[in-house]
C-alpha positions, 0 to 999 in steps of 0.5 A, spaced: 926 705 757 920 703 752 917 710 753 924 714 751 925 709 745 918 711 743 920 718 743 927 717 740 923 714 734 918 719 733 924 724 733 927 721 728 922 719 723 920 727 724 927 729 722 926 724 716 920 727 714 922 734 715 928 733 711 924 729 705 919 734 704 925 740 704 928 736 699 922 735 695 920 742 695 927 745 693 927 740 688 920 742 685 923 749 686 929 747 682 924 744 677 920 750 676 927 754 675 929 749 670 923 750 666 923 757 665 930 757 663 929 751 657 930 755 650 923 754 646 925 757 639 917 758 638 917 763 643 923 766 641 920 767 634 914 771 637 919 775 640 924 776 634 917 778 630 915 783 635 922 786 635 922 787 627 915 789 628 918 795 633 925 796 629 921 798 623 916 802 626 921 806 629 924 807 622 917 810 620 916 814 627 923 816 627 924 813 634 932 813 634 932 812 642 928 805 640 933 803 634 939 804 638 937 800 644 935 794 639 943 793 638 947 789 643 953 793 645 958 789 641 953 789 635 956 790 628 951 793 622 953 791 615 949 796 610 949 795 603 955 799 599 959 800 605 964 798 610 962 795 617 959 799 622 963 796 629 962 801 634 955 804 638 957 811 636 957 809 628 950 805 629 947 811 632 949 815 626 946 811 621 940 810 625 939 818 625 941 818 618 935 812 616 930 816 619 932 822 616 930 819 610 923 820 611 920 813 611 913 812 610 912 804 610 917 799 612 916 791 614 920 785 614 917 778 613 921 773 617 922 767 612 927 762 616 928 763 624 933 758 627 938 758 633 939 756 640 940 759 647 946 763 645 944 766 638 938 766 634 938 767 626 932 771 623 932 771 615 927 774 610 925 780 606 924 787 607 919 792 603 920 800 604 918 806 601 921 813 603 921 820 601 917 825 597 916 821 591 915 814 595 922 811 592 921 803 593 926 798 596 925 791 597 931 786 599 933 781 604 936 781 611 939 777 615 939 778 623 943 775 628 940 776 634 943 775 642 941 775 648 943 781 652 941 784 659 935 779 658 933 781 652 934 779 644 937 784 641 941 785 634 948 782 634 949 782 626 944 786 622 945 785 614 940 787 608 941 789 601 936 791 595 933 786 591 932 791 585 936 792 579 941 798 580 938 803 575 944 806 570 943 813 566 
């Protein structure tokens, strides 16, 4: 009888140990997953800066596929002196129009980036030269970024010039 009690006690202890180990392993896996999902604004700032660089470079290289892919499905674009663009077909058309300006140089400098896991706002300035005469435009922009399909994409895109209007 003592032998059976010892065997039962060993089985019960083994069961507790196995359960405890499995729970600790599951907790560790959950902890790793939770850590991966934590929002880190500094990491997102780097991603947004890389996206801004790719966006401006796509204008220079006339890469409309990259430009078109940078917007969310429900994106809105607020160009200067124009109505709000509310659909993908018109966003694609304006991207084609912009690359045809023969942009020689384009850069954005972020001055503030903030937000949360849902939306990130990027404010800054831009500089661009384009055309045969290297016409210069510089101004300010504000982009709202939203994660779609695991990537940060432009949800709202707005810019306008800081140069005075020419009157002739």
